[in-house]
N, C-alpha and C positions, 0 to 999 in steps of 0.2 A: 638895784642893790637890795638885798634882803637881810634882815637882822633876825638871828635865831638865838635860842637859849643854848645851854651847854649840852643838850641832848644830841648824842651822835646820830641816832636814828632820824631825827628831824633834819639835821644837816645833810645826811645822805639822801633823804627823799627830796629835799629842795635842790640838791645838786643834780639829781636825775631828771626832775620835772623842769627846772629852769636852767638848762645847760648854758654855761658861759656867763651867768649872772653872778656878780660878786656877792659873796656871803660874808657878813660880819657877825661876830659874837656880840651879844648885847653888853652894854657897858657895865651893868650890875655883875654879870658873870665874869667879865674881864677883871673887875676890881676884886671879886672874891678869890680868883686864882692868884692875882698878884699878892693879896694879903696872906694867903696860905703859904705861898712860896717865901715871902718875906719872913713870916713867923717860923717856917721850917729852917731857914738859914740863920736868922739873927736871934730868934726867940722873942719873947714879949718884953719890950722896953718901951714904956709909954712915951718918953721923950723922943727916943729914936724913931718910933713908929709915927709920931706926929710930924716930925721933920721929913721923914720919907714920904708920908702921905701928901704933904704940902708940895714937895718936889714932883711927885707922880702926877698930881692934879695939874700942876703947872705944865707938864709935858702933854698930858691928855687934852687939855683945852687950848693948845697952841693954835693961834689964828691962821698960821701959814705952815706949809710943809718945811720951809727953811727954819722957822722957829722951833718946830717939832724936833728936827734933827740937831739943832744947836743946844736945845735944853736937855 
């Protein structure tokens, strides 16, 4: 498994060199995309963002796949 940042060129190069190896986007970049999408849809509401962020982290740090899907 290889972790890359949000750079498309890096991802493409890794896919070519390491064929068949799973590629993950780094957690920081995932969180930035989620935050942007949340802000685009909901706007900035501190209380709402804090509640969403808590729920999102709960999903993100699920100890099992079953927990992940149920959360």
